[in-house]
Every structure is written in structure tokens, then in C-alpha cells.
C-alpha positions in Angstrom: 21.6 -92.2 -102.1 22.7 -92.0 -98.4 19.1 -92.1 -97.2 18.7 -95.7 -98.6 21.9 -96.9 -97.3 21.7 -95.3 -94.0 18.1 -96.4 -93.2 19.3 -99.9 -92.9 21.1 -99.1 -89.8 17.6 -98.3 -88.0 15.1 -100.8 -86.9 12.2 -101.1 -89.2 9.0 -100.5 -87.5 9.2 -98.6 -84.1 6.2 -98.7 -82.1 5.0 -95.4 -80.5 4.4 -96.2 -76.9 2.1 -94.2 -74.6 3.9 -92.3 -72.0 2.8 -92.2 -68.7 4.7 -88.8 -67.8 3.7 -85.5 -69.0 5.8 -82.4 -68.6 4.7 -82.0 -65.0 5.4 -78.0 -65.0 2.9 -77.4 -67.9 -0.2 -78.5 -65.8 1.0 -77.6 -62.2 -0.9 -74.3 -62.0 -4.5 -72.7 -62.2 -6.7 -72.0 -65.1 -7.8 -68.6 -66.1 -10.6 -69.8 -68.4 -10.5 -69.2 -72.4 -7.5 -68.2 -73.9 -9.4 -66.6 -76.9 -12.7 -66.5 -78.7 -11.5 -69.6 -80.6 -10.2 -71.7 -77.3 -13.3 -72.1 -75.3 -12.0 -74.9 -73.2 -10.7 -74.5 -69.9 -7.0 -73.9 -70.2 -4.1 -75.3 -67.9 -2.1 -72.1 -67.3 1.6 -72.1 -67.6 1.9 -69.5 -65.2 1.6 -69.7 -61.4 -0.7 -66.8 -61.1 -2.6 -65.1 -64.2 -2.4 -61.8 -62.4 1.3 -61.9 -62.3 3.0 -59.4 -64.6 5.6 -60.9 -67.1 9.3 -59.8 -66.4 10.8 -61.0 -69.5 10.1 -61.9 -73.2 10.6 -65.1 -75.1 10.8 -64.4 -79.0 9.5 -67.4 -80.9 9.8 -67.5 -84.7 7.2 -69.5 -86.8 7.8 -70.6 -90.3 5.5 -72.4 -92.6 4.3 -72.2 -96.0 1.2 -70.0 -96.1 1.3 -69.3 -99.8 2.3 -71.5 -102.9 1.6 -75.2 -103.7 2.4 -76.1 -100.2 -0.2 -73.6 -98.7 -2.4 -76.5 -97.4 0.1 -77.1 -94.5 0.1 -73.6 -93.6 -3.8 -72.9 -93.8 -4.7 -73.1 -90.2 -1.5 -71.3 -89.0 -2.9 -68.0 -88.5 -5.7 -69.4 -86.3 -3.0 -71.3 -84.3 -0.6 -68.4 -84.0 -3.5 -66.1 -83.0 -4.8 -68.6 -80.5 -1.4 -69.4 -79.1 -0.6 -65.5 -78.9 -3.9 -64.9 -76.8 -3.1 -67.9 -74.6 0.5 -66.8 -73.7 -0.9 -63.3 -73.0 -3.0 -64.5 -70.4 -0.8 -67.4 -69.3 3.0 -66.2 -69.4 5.5 -69.0 -69.1 7.1 -69.4 -65.7 10.5 -70.5 -65.9 13.2 -70.3 -63.3 10.9 -67.8 -61.0 10.5 -65.6 -64.0 7.2 -64.9 -65.9 7.9 -64.8 -69.6 5.7 -63.2 -72.2 5.6 -64.9 -75.6 6.2 -62.9 -78.7 5.4 -64.8 -82.0 7.0 -63.6 -85.2 5.5 -65.5 -88.2 7.0 -65.8 -91.8 5.6 -67.4 -94.9 8.4 -69.4 -96.6 6.2 -69.2 -99.8 6.4 -73.0 -100.4 10.2 -72.3 -101.5 13.1 -73.9 -99.9 15.3 -70.8 -100.5 12.8 -68.4 -99.3 12.5 -70.8 -96.1 16.2 -70.4 -95.6 16.0 -66.6 -96.0 13.2 -66.1 -93.4 14.9 -68.3 -90.9 18.0 -66.0 -91.4 16.0 -63.1 -90.8 14.5 -64.2 -87.8 17.8 -65.2 -86.3 19.8 -62.1 -87.4 17.3 -59.3 -87.5 14.5 -60.3 -85.1 16.7 -62.0 -82.6 14.5 -64.9 -81.7 15.3 -67.4 -79.0 13.7 -70.5 -80.6 12.3 -71.3 -84.0 9.4 -73.5 -84.9 8.8 -74.8 -88.4 6.7 -77.4 -90.1 5.4 -78.5 -93.5 7.5 -81.1 -95.7 11.2 -81.4 -95.9 11.2 -78.5 -98.2 10.3 -76.3 -95.4 11.5 -78.0 -92.5 15.2 -78.7 -93.8 16.4 -75.4 -94.8 15.2 -73.9 -91.7 16.7 -76.4 -89.6 19.9 -76.1 -91.2 20.0 -72.4 -90.5 19.2 -72.9 -87.1 22.0 -75.5 -86.6 24.6 -73.1 -88.4 23.8 -70.3 -86.2 23.3 -72.2 -83.0 19.6 -71.4 -82.4 17.0 -74.0 -81.1 14.7 -75.4 -83.8 11.8 -77.5 -83.2 10.1 -78.9 -86.4 7.4 -81.4 -87.6 5.4 -82.5 -90.5 8.1 -84.1 -92.4 9.0 -88.0 -92.4 12.0 -88.4 -90.1 14.4 -89.9 -92.7 14.2 -87.1 -95.2 14.6 -84.8 -92.2 17.4 -86.5 -90.3 19.4 -88.4 -93.0 18.5 -85.9 -95.9 20.2 -83.3 -93.8 23.6 -85.4 -93.4 22.6 -87.3 -90.1 23.8 -90.8 -90.0 22.1 -93.3 -87.7 24.4 -94.6 -84.9 27.2 -92.1 -86.0 26.1 -88.4 -86.4 23.6 -86.4 -85.4 22.6 -82.7 -84.7 22.9 -80.2 -81.7 20.4 -77.5 -82.2 17.5 -78.9 -84.1 14.7 -81.5 -82.8 11.9 -82.9 -84.6 8.6 -85.0 -84.0 6.8 -87.0 -86.8 6.4 -90.5 -88.1 8.6 -92.4 -90.4 8.6 -94.1 -93.8 8.4 -97.4 -91.9 5.2 -96.3 -90.7 3.7 -95.3 -93.8 4.8 -98.6 -95.2 3.0 -100.4 -92.4 -0.2 -98.3 -92.8 -0.6 -98.3 -96.5 0.1 -102.3 -96.6 -2.6 -103.0 -94.0 -4.9 -100.7 -96.2 -3.8 -102.7 -99.3 -4.4 -106.0 -97.7 -8.0 -105.4 -97.2 -8.6 -105.3 -101.0 -8.1 -108.1 -103.5 -5.3 -107.0 -105.8 -2.3 -108.4 -107.8 0.0 -106.5 -105.5 1.4 -104.4 -108.3 1.7 -100.8 -107.1 2.0 -97.9 -109.3 4.5 -95.4 -107.7 3.9 -91.7 -108.4 6.8 -89.7 -107.0 8.1 -86.5 -107.5 11.8 -85.3 -107.9 12.0 -83.6 -104.7 13.2 -84.6 -101.0 10.0 -86.5 -100.2 9.7 -88.3 -103.6 13.3 -89.2 -103.6 13.0 -90.8 -99.9 9.9 -92.5 -100.6 10.8 -93.9 -103.9 14.3 -95.2 -102.7 13.1 -96.8 -99.4 9.4 -98.0 -99.8 10.1 -100.7 -102.4 12.4 -102.7 -100.1 10.0 -102.0 -96.9 7.1 -103.8 -99.0 8.5 -106.5 -101.0 8.7 -108.9 -98.1 4.8 -109.0 -98.3 4.9 -109.7 -102.1 4.2 -106.0 -103.3 6.2 -104.7 -105.9 6.4 -100.8 -106.8 6.6 -99.7 -110.5 8.4 -96.4 -110.6 8.8 -95.1 -114.2 10.8 -92.3 -112.9 10.5 -89.1 -110.8 8.4 -86.4 -112.2 8.8 -82.7 -112.3 6.9 -80.8 -109.7 3.8 -78.7 -111.4 4.2 -80.7 -114.5 1.1 -80.4 -116.8 1.0 -83.9 -118.7 1.5 -87.2 -116.8 0.7 -89.3 -119.9 4.1 -91.4 -119.8 3.5 -92.4 -116.2 0.0 -93.3 -116.6 0.9 -95.4 -119.7 3.6 -97.0 -117.8 1.3 -98.1 -115.0 -1.5 -99.2 -117.5 1.2 -101.5 -119.5 2.4 -103.0 -116.1 -1.4 -103.6 -114.9 -0.8 -101.9 -111.7 -3.9 -102.3 -109.3 -2.6 -100.2 -106.6 -1.5 -96.5 -106.6 0.7 -94.8 -104.0 2.8 -91.6 -104.2 3.6 -88.5 -102.3 2.9 -85.6 -105.0 2.0 -82.1 -104.5 -1.6 -81.2 -104.0 -2.1 -79.6 -107.4 -0.1 -82.3 -109.2 -2.2 -85.1 -108.1 -5.4 -83.2 -109.1 -3.9 -83.0 -112.6 -2.7 -86.4 -112.5 -5.9 -88.2 -111.3 -8.2 -86.3 -114.0 -5.9 -87.4 -116.6 -5.6 -90.9 -115.2 -9.5 -91.3 -115.3 -9.7 -89.7 -118.8 -7.1 -92.3 -120.1 -8.4 -95.5 -118.4 -6.1 -95.8 -115.5 -8.5 -97.4 -112.8 -6.5 -99.0 -109.7 -8.3 -100.6 -107.1 -6.9 -98.5 -104.2 -5.1 -95.5 -104.0 -2.9 -94.4 -100.9 -1.5 -90.8 -101.6 0.8 -89.0 -99.2 1.0 -85.3 -98.9 -1.5 -84.3 -101.8 -4.7 -85.9 -100.2 -4.2 -84.7 -96.7 -6.4 -81.6 -97.0 -10.2 -81.2 -97.7 -9.7 -78.7 -100.5 -7.7 -81.3 -102.5 -10.8 -83.5 -102.4 -13.1 -80.9 -103.3 -11.0 -80.1 -106.4 -11.6 -83.6 -107.6 -15.3 -83.9 -106.9 -17.0 -87.4 -107.6 -13.6 -89.0 -108.6 -12.2 -88.4 -105.2 -14.6 -90.9 -103.5 -12.7 -93.6 -101.5 -9.1 -92.1 -102.4 -6.7 -92.9 -99.3 -4.1 -91.0 -97.4 -2.0 -91.2 -94.1 -3.7 -89.6 -91.2 -1.5 -88.0 -88.7 -4.0 -86.3 -86.6 -7.7 -86.0 -86.6 -10.9 -84.7 -84.6 -11.1 -88.2 -83.1 -7.5 -88.4 -82.0 -7.7 -89.4 -78.2 -5.1 -86.7 -77.1 -5.3 -83.3 -75.5 -3.3 -80.2 -75.1 -0.8 -79.8 -72.3 -1.3 -76.0 -72.5 -5.1 -75.2 -73.0 -6.4 -78.8 -72.0 -8.2 -78.9 -75.2 -9.0 -82.3 -76.8 -8.7 -83.0 -80.5 -12.3 -82.8 -80.8 -12.5 -79.5 -79.1 -9.7 -78.0 -80.9 -11.0 -78.8 -84.3 -14.5 -77.6 -83.5 -12.9 -74.2 -82.1 -11.1 -74.0 -85.6 -14.2 -74.6 -87.4 -16.2 -72.1 -85.5 -13.4 -69.4 -85.7 -12.9 -69.9 -89.7 -15.8 -71.6 -90.9 -13.5 -74.3 -92.4 -13.1 -77.9 -92.1 -10.3 -79.2 -89.7 -7.1 -80.0 -91.3 -4.3 -82.5 -90.2 -1.5 -79.8 -89.7 -3.7 -77.9 -87.4 -2.9 -80.4 -84.3 0.9 -80.2 -85.1 1.1 -76.6 -85.5 -0.3 -76.3 -81.8 1.9 -79.0 -80.5 4.9 -77.3 -81.6 4.2 -74.6 -79.0 3.5 -77.3 -76.4 7.0 -78.5 -76.9 8.5 -75.0 -76.9 6.9 -74.1 -73.7 7.9 -77.4 -72.1 11.5 -76.9 -73.3 11.8 -73.4 -71.9 10.1 -74.5 -68.7 12.8 -77.4 -68.4 15.5 -75.0 -69.3 14.6 -72.5 -66.6 14.1 -69.8 -69.2 14.9 -68.8 -72.9 18.6 -69.9 -72.5 19.4 -71.3 -76.0 21.9 -73.9 -74.7 19.5 -74.9 -71.9 16.6 -75.4 -74.4 18.6 -77.8 -76.5 20.0 -79.7 -73.5 16.3 -80.0 -72.3 15.2 -81.3 -75.7 17.8 -84.4 -75.4 15.4 -86.1 -72.8 12.3 -84.2 -73.3 8.9 -86.2 -72.8 5.8 -84.4 -73.1 2.1 -85.4 -73.8 0.5 -83.2 -76.6 -2.5 -82.9 -78.5 -0.9 -85.1 -81.2 0.3 -87.6 -79.0 2.7 -88.5 -76.4 6.4 -87.4 -77.4 9.5 -88.9 -76.2 13.1 -87.8 -77.4 15.0 -90.3 -75.3 13.5 -93.4 -77.5 14.5 -92.4 -81.0 14.4 -93.9 -83.6 17.4 -91.6 -83.8 18.7 -88.7 -81.7 16.8 -85.5 -82.0 13.6 -87.2 -83.3 10.4 -88.3 -81.4 7.8 -90.5 -83.2 4.2 -89.6 -83.6 1.2 -92.1 -84.1 0.0 -92.8 -87.7 -3.3 -94.3 -89.0 -4.8 -94.4 -92.6 -8.0 -93.1 -93.9 -10.2 -92.9 -97.2 -12.2 -89.7 -98.2 -15.9 -90.4 -98.1 -18.9 -88.1 -99.2 -21.0 -87.1 -96.3 -24.8 -87.3 -96.2 -25.8 -83.9 -95.4 -22.9 -82.9 -93.1 -21.4 -79.7 -92.3 -18.7 -80.4 -95.1 -19.1 -82.4 -98.3 -16.3 -84.7 -97.5 -15.2 -86.6 -94.2 -11.8 -88.3 -93.9 -12.6 -91.8 -92.3 -9.9 -93.5 -90.4 -9.9 -97.2 -91.7 -6.5 -98.5 -90.5 -5.1 -98.3 -87.0 -2.7 -101.2 -87.0 0.1 -99.6 -85.7 -1.8 -96.8 -83.6 -4.5 -99.0 -81.8 -5.3 -96.0 -79.4 -6.8 -94.1 -82.2 -10.4 -95.3 -83.0 -11.3 -96.1 -86.6 -14.5 -95.0 -88.1 -14.9 -97.7 -90.9 -13.2 -100.3 -93.1 -11.2 -100.1 -96.5 -13.6 -99.8 -99.7 -12.2 -100.3 -103.0 -12.1 -97.3 -105.6 -14.1 -99.3 -108.2 -17.1 -101.1 -106.3 
């Protein structure tokens, strides 16, 4: 597969350096107080004066999965869109001497790639948007990005490892890239480093059970991760890619037991891991440590498992303890997660910060472009550097054109003792993102 071949052309693990330079235009103006009832922190206005009347409008399309099996990725999006809408209403973007109001048009891709492409087409051809923002796995990001590339509309995306985004769409490192589509997230080299750091903290036989679905994420992970971990003595047992939303995983569980795998990893859909893990416990598959991408990102996934969710691990892209703040509102990660909880009575979730950061990048690009000129926006993105609530983003350092890297850590779910919510995602590995504080150390599943 081209992903497996092409990735060898890229350096293995790229460090995400802290940038000293934020987008100066974003914080050069005065604050007007809170942007909405949810955003109580002082806001760094994008406008030179909050009393100036906007003289133009920027239309922004926003696509994610609000319903379906990927709905966890879009769970916080209504809050983010409402909060950003209120913020820009008070703080219009000032670019090229003009004040621009921001109109956000939100679309639900329904966790379906075909629907994602359809709503992107609607935003482009019917709504006439100036730029599209999209997040939530390659199934959502790739078809929307492809539509934007074909129709010459700027697209900024996140929440998908850069390899299935870039290589999966036909990009070839060092040879071909894209013109209209830009992305920020971590890569498979980062997940390999974080997971191995977690595995190294538990005494195992280094045999890894690979639970991979037959979708863009599963294909990329299963083809690339085995070579990334074998240098440290780990071997991944992949009995075959499973079909999403299956109801019986007995064949995979049998293969893992037969091979005496003591580590579990994978990137299944949230409902699929719930089904798998309950069957694994019933059938006597008890690995010493589990690191599961995608499915275990959300509090709802752990709540669905109950007691058997204790110490299950996952990657942590962003959390309430992330040491970053928004270039728009000035809110820290801790303040933003608290604002979300206050407004919704829900526990923070990782995509919350990345959804907000999409608007930060959009605003920085429009300001750098001098307005909502499509060609100007993509030209600005080529050299964009901006500090956001999810970290310092730099499109000049790669790992490939059109992509900026974000920090990544690892965490385990732990029961809380009288906390506001029953579970807490505790960061236990920051080996490649030391700027993010840990809250504990790795604990085995079967203590």
C-alpha cells in the first residue's frame, strides 16, 4: 500500500518544538470582556475596536460527525460553534483595514464519508463559503479535503494522523502535495513512541495483539506500526482487519489468546471496542496493558464499560492540564474545559480544544491574507505559525507540506474518588511532549 511505502521517505519521529512567535495580529488589539456566557475569561479581540461596525462577512463552513458511531468527535462542537459565533460577533476579524463579521455554517457528516463529501459540496456550491473547517478521523477529514481541493476552496482540518490524511489522499512525501488543504495533528510515529513508552513501564513478553478495523485508520495503523515498534523487540499479531460495527470478535480473541499476547492495541470505533472488550473478558483474554486509539478518547466510552474500564490506556492529544491558551479568547485549556462543563454539565473531551483551534488558525490565515481571499488564505497557510489552545503550530517545519504537528501524550482511565465525574483520564506518559505535565504513572490492567 502506498502509505506503507511512502512513509519510509519521512523521518521517523519529528519533535514538536515550541515556537516563540504567535500570530501577532491576533493579540495586538484590546479586549471587550467575555465573548459569551460560556467564555468568561478575558478575550484578546481580533478587532481594533469592539465598537466598529463590520463592513464585510466571512463565511466559514464547519463539518464534523455529530451523529453516528463517530459522534464522540463532534460532541462538543455545538458549544464551540456557539462560543466562537458569540466571540466573533463581539470581535470581528480585522484584515486589510476591513472589519469582517464571521458567519459559521455547521454541517453534520453523520459519521459517513459519502455524506461528508456531500455536505462539503453543499457548503461550496450552495452556501458559498470562503473556507471550510473539518475534524474527526480520516473518514470525515479526507472526503471534505478532497472536495475543497477539487473546487479550489481553502480547507483547514484536524483530528486525523497526518499519514492517512496526507498519504491516504495521494500525497507523496518529497514529490507531490496539495494546494488548497492544510492540516494539523500528530502522526503514527508519535503514537508508536507514546505507546511504547507506556508498554515499557509494564513487564510483558512484548507480544502485542493488534485490533484493527478495515477503514483508513485501521489500514494505516496496521501497515505502519509493526515496523515502528519491532526495533524495540515488540511484535504485533494482526489476525486480519475486522469489519466496523461487527457483533462477534471471537476469532480475534482466540488468535490473541493462542499467541499469548500480553499487550493490546488498536484503533476501533467506540462501540466496537465496547463489544470487543466485554467479549474478551468473558472469553478469558486478559492483557497486562491496553492502549487503544480512537475508541477510548471519550468519557462516554469508559462509562459504557464500567469497572472493566479501569486503567485502559489511550493517546491524549489535549486535556484540561495542557499548558496552552487560545490566541483568540486568551483562555487556558483549564479555563476552556471548565467553561464547557459549566455550560453543558458534561466532562471535557479531547476534540473540544482542536475544534476551537480550527477557528484560531482560520482567523490567523484570514488576517495574514488581508481578508477572505481564497488564494491569499492558502498562500498564508504555507508559512503559517500560530500558538493555539492545542499547542504551537508551524506549517514551515513539516513533516510534509500542508501539515503541522501537535504534541501527544498517553493516559489511562482511572476511577475518581468523589470527583465531579466517575472517571478521569490521567496522563502517564509525556516522553515526546515534556511540556505537558503528567498526573501519574502507568499501572497494569491486572494488578
